[in-house]
Backbone bond lengths (Angstrom), bond angles and torsions (degrees), N, CA, C in turn:
res aa  C-N    CA-C-N  psi(-1)  N-CA   C-N-CA  omega(-1)  CA-C   N-CA-C  phi
1 Q - - - 1.448 - - 1.526 109.42 -
2 V 1.296 116.41 129.46 1.456 121.98 -179.23 1.518 109.89 -97.37
3 Q 1.305 115.52 133.01 1.462 120.53 174.44 1.522 109.47 -120.47
4 L 1.312 115.35 136.78 1.450 122.80 176.32 1.524 107.66 -121.11
5 V 1.313 116.12 123.17 1.459 120.46 -177.68 1.518 108.77 -116.62
6 E 1.336 114.27 119.72 1.466 120.25 -178.05 1.517 110.72 -100.08
7 S 1.314 114.68 155.46 1.456 121.02 173.42 1.520 108.70 -156.18
8 G 1.338 115.14 165.02 1.459 119.22 172.56 1.513 116.13 108.40
9 G 1.307 118.20 -4.87 1.454 119.36 178.61 1.523 111.24 -72.06
10 G 1.318 115.79 175.07 1.454 119.70 178.28 1.510 112.15 160.61
11 L 1.309 114.96 -166.41 1.462 122.88 -179.86 1.523 108.68 -105.92
12 V 1.317 115.33 131.16 1.457 120.08 -178.45 1.523 108.50 -144.57
13 Q 1.307 116.47 151.67 1.462 120.22 176.53 1.517 110.61 -79.72
14 A 1.299 115.68 155.49 1.457 120.64 176.99 1.529 109.75 -55.20
15 G 1.324 115.43 137.43 1.448 120.99 -176.53 1.517 114.03 93.35
16 G 1.313 115.61 -12.35 1.458 120.34 -178.91 1.515 112.97 -83.25
17 S 1.325 114.94 -173.78 1.463 121.62 -176.04 1.525 110.57 -133.22
18 L 1.315 114.62 152.28 1.453 123.02 171.84 1.522 107.65 -144.27
19 R 1.331 115.42 153.87 1.459 119.73 173.20 1.525 108.31 -126.11
20 L 1.301 114.97 122.32 1.466 121.24 176.14 1.524 109.40 -94.74
21 S 1.320 114.85 145.61 1.463 121.23 176.49 1.516 109.72 -124.93
22 C 1.299 116.00 146.21 1.467 122.26 176.21 1.517 107.57 -136.74
23 T 1.323 115.68 115.12 1.459 120.76 -179.97 1.521 109.37 -108.40
24 A 1.321 114.59 128.44 1.467 120.95 -178.18 1.523 110.84 -96.92
25 S 1.331 114.65 156.60 1.466 120.77 -178.63 1.523 111.91 -83.90
26 R 1.321 116.43 0.52 1.450 121.46 175.86 1.515 108.17 -146.52
27 S 1.309 116.84 172.63 1.451 120.69 -177.97 1.523 111.38 -56.74
28 I 1.332 116.04 127.85 1.461 119.17 179.64 1.524 111.19 -69.59
29 Y 1.305 116.63 -18.79 1.467 119.63 179.10 1.527 110.75 -72.43
30 S 1.329 116.65 -14.60 1.461 120.02 178.36 1.525 111.55 -75.88
31 F 1.328 117.11 -16.09 1.458 120.95 179.64 1.525 110.42 -88.87
32 N 1.305 116.16 152.69 1.456 120.07 177.01 1.522 111.43 -72.38
33 A 1.321 115.77 -30.81 1.461 120.12 178.06 1.511 109.22 -162.77
34 M 1.327 115.16 154.27 1.454 120.76 170.82 1.516 107.95 -130.24
35 G 1.322 114.54 151.29 1.450 116.69 -177.36 1.506 112.85 -159.25
36 W 1.315 113.89 177.45 1.464 122.52 176.80 1.529 108.11 -122.81
37 Y 1.324 113.93 136.38 1.456 122.01 177.75 1.521 108.61 -123.50
38 R 1.327 114.92 153.89 1.463 120.51 177.50 1.523 109.05 -123.66
39 Q 1.325 113.71 140.05 1.469 119.49 177.97 1.519 109.61 -133.00
40 V 1.314 114.94 133.82 1.462 121.44 172.80 1.518 107.45 -115.46
41 P 1.335 116.99 160.21 1.474 119.48 -175.70 1.522 113.04 -53.93
42 E 1.317 114.62 134.72 1.450 123.91 176.29 1.522 113.69 65.93
43 K 1.309 116.70 17.41 1.461 120.40 176.46 1.524 108.85 -124.16
44 Q 1.309 115.25 161.78 1.453 118.88 177.97 1.520 110.33 -76.49
45 R 1.298 114.00 164.82 1.453 120.46 178.53 1.528 108.00 -80.98
46 D 1.322 116.41 123.06 1.456 121.33 -175.56 1.524 111.78 -111.32
47 L 1.326 115.04 145.51 1.454 120.30 177.88 1.521 110.26 -68.46
48 V 1.331 115.01 133.37 1.465 121.14 173.94 1.529 109.32 -101.40
49 A 1.327 115.97 -49.31 1.460 121.16 -179.79 1.510 108.78 -161.23
50 D 1.319 116.18 150.29 1.448 118.22 172.78 1.524 110.05 -144.66
51 I 1.337 113.20 164.37 1.461 120.49 -179.79 1.518 107.39 -141.87
52 P 1.323 117.09 108.20 1.450 119.89 179.09 1.521 110.67 -76.59
53 R 1.308 114.64 178.55 1.452 119.97 -177.85 1.532 111.34 -57.81
54 T 1.328 116.88 -30.68 1.471 120.97 179.25 1.526 112.68 -65.24
55 G 1.333 116.00 -21.45 1.458 119.52 -177.68 1.517 114.35 89.16
56 I 1.334 117.01 -0.31 1.465 120.19 179.56 1.524 108.17 -82.32
57 T 1.309 116.24 116.86 1.462 120.78 -173.02 1.522 112.53 -83.79
58 N 1.311 114.36 157.24 1.463 121.56 -178.95 1.522 108.15 -140.33
59 Y 1.352 116.27 138.19 1.459 120.46 -175.54 1.523 111.53 -132.25
60 A 1.321 114.83 149.01 1.458 119.28 168.85 1.522 108.12 -67.16
61 D 1.312 116.70 146.60 1.470 120.65 -177.86 1.524 111.79 -55.88
62 S 1.312 116.50 -34.65 1.465 120.48 -174.33 1.521 113.45 -69.08
63 V 1.331 117.52 -15.77 1.466 119.76 -176.69 1.523 112.93 -117.18
64 K 1.310 117.63 -3.52 1.465 120.49 -179.07 1.521 110.34 -57.93
65 G 1.314 115.31 134.26 1.460 120.79 -179.88 1.515 114.13 86.09
66 R 1.336 116.58 -11.41 1.476 119.95 -179.55 1.532 111.82 -116.41
67 F 1.312 117.33 -35.53 1.461 121.62 -177.60 1.529 109.66 -107.91
68 T 1.327 114.92 148.78 1.454 120.77 176.23 1.520 109.36 -135.35
69 I 1.310 115.47 125.95 1.469 120.25 174.70 1.520 107.62 -99.12
70 S 1.319 115.20 139.02 1.458 120.29 179.42 1.522 108.90 -147.64
71 R 1.299 115.95 171.90 1.468 119.45 -179.10 1.512 110.36 -143.60
72 D 1.310 114.09 152.76 1.456 123.02 172.43 1.521 105.46 -124.66
73 I 1.308 115.65 98.41 1.463 120.24 -174.08 1.522 110.98 -63.14
74 A 1.324 116.84 -37.43 1.466 120.38 -178.92 1.526 111.64 -63.75
75 R 1.336 116.28 -29.26 1.472 120.99 -179.05 1.527 112.10 -99.31
76 N 1.327 117.34 2.93 1.474 121.44 -177.99 1.525 111.61 54.48
77 T 1.311 116.38 38.57 1.454 120.87 -171.79 1.527 111.54 -129.79
78 V 1.317 114.35 139.51 1.461 122.47 173.33 1.522 107.59 -116.27
79 Y 1.317 115.87 141.47 1.455 121.49 -177.20 1.532 110.39 -119.16
80 L 1.311 115.01 154.62 1.452 120.77 169.05 1.521 107.06 -131.38
81 Q 1.316 115.60 106.45 1.457 120.92 175.82 1.517 108.03 -87.04
82 M 1.313 116.19 122.33 1.463 121.26 -176.46 1.521 108.61 -117.46
83 N 1.305 115.83 114.92 1.471 122.22 178.96 1.520 110.28 -115.11
84 S 1.309 115.22 163.90 1.471 121.23 178.83 1.520 111.21 48.74
85 L 1.294 115.51 48.26 1.459 120.68 -175.30 1.519 112.04 -63.74
86 K 1.326 113.95 145.37 1.462 121.79 179.92 1.532 109.13 -121.02
87 P 1.318 117.59 156.47 1.478 118.96 177.97 1.529 112.69 -54.93
88 E 1.311 117.46 -33.18 1.467 119.78 -179.59 1.527 112.98 -72.31
89 D 1.323 118.14 -4.87 1.468 121.05 173.12 1.524 111.30 -82.14
90 T 1.301 116.76 -7.23 1.459 121.20 -179.26 1.513 111.48 -60.61
91 G 1.326 116.27 138.72 1.458 121.52 177.64 1.515 110.56 161.75
92 V 1.306 114.79 -179.21 1.457 120.70 173.15 1.529 107.49 -93.53
93 Y 1.292 115.61 125.47 1.459 121.52 -178.55 1.528 109.25 -100.47
94 Y 1.311 114.73 127.67 1.459 121.66 -178.42 1.521 109.99 -114.97
95 C 1.299 114.94 134.92 1.448 121.16 171.71 1.530 108.77 -83.97
96 N 1.306 115.50 139.89 1.465 121.26 -179.53 1.518 110.35 -129.99
97 A 1.318 114.90 141.96 1.466 121.34 172.39 1.520 107.42 -127.55
98 G 1.313 116.34 128.27 1.456 121.11 -179.49 1.515 111.25 -110.55
99 L 1.319 115.38 134.72 1.454 120.73 -177.72 1.519 108.71 -134.02
100 V 1.320 115.28 122.93 1.458 119.70 176.69 1.517 108.32 -83.95
101 I 1.327 114.77 123.98 1.468 121.29 177.08 1.524 106.67 -123.14
102 G 1.314 115.63 107.13 1.458 119.03 -175.48 1.508 110.12 64.79
103 A 1.330 116.50 -119.43 1.457 121.67 -178.61 1.524 112.50 -101.46
104 T 1.302 117.26 7.64 1.462 120.01 -176.17 1.513 110.66 -120.83
105 M 1.354 114.32 155.56 1.457 120.81 174.73 1.522 108.01 -106.18
106 R 1.308 116.58 125.47 1.456 120.90 176.29 1.519 108.03 -103.45
107 D 1.328 114.96 131.41 1.460 121.16 179.71 1.516 110.70 -106.77
108 Y 1.317 114.61 136.75 1.452 121.79 173.72 1.530 107.81 -117.45
109 W 1.334 116.13 143.77 1.462 121.40 -175.51 1.518 111.20 -129.02
110 G 1.321 114.16 146.11 1.449 119.47 169.74 1.519 110.06 -81.72
111 Q 1.317 115.66 -178.27 1.458 121.01 -175.85 1.519 112.79 -81.41
112 G 1.320 116.84 -13.58 1.452 121.27 -179.94 1.515 112.03 93.67
113 T 1.320 114.79 146.93 1.460 120.72 176.62 1.530 108.10 -136.41
114 Q 1.320 115.91 133.72 1.456 121.33 -174.69 1.526 110.51 -81.16
115 V 1.315 115.34 131.62 1.460 122.54 172.32 1.523 107.56 -119.88
116 T 1.307 116.12 123.39 1.458 121.23 179.21 1.523 108.56 -124.44
117 V 1.327 115.38 123.47 1.459 121.13 179.59 1.522 107.90 -113.09
118 S 1.313 115.66 117.96 1.460 120.24 -178.96 1.529 110.31 -92.88
119 S 1.319 114.17 149.41 1.473 118.64 -178.49 1.519 111.89 -90.03
């Protein structure tokens, strides 16, 4: 059973910064990719950033240049550094770990952490 524990959310003013952390119960290198998703009420969960096993990062257009995803394999932890935050960054941020098993992709999710950016 995989557990993902997130931390680091909170309330911040526009222009401020937050760093989210996601610690996995097993080596993050065992996953095909890890990422962060954001969800707002009545909307689907959207990808913010991800980092596959190769280490090549990928970002949603709306956060490019402001957010940075990184990992510490020794600590089984993935981070999301969020700078120059905007009110539209507000939402619940979920950590995701993807694992290919045979021909299927299995997704694991953290419990979510609330990020609120005030204007």
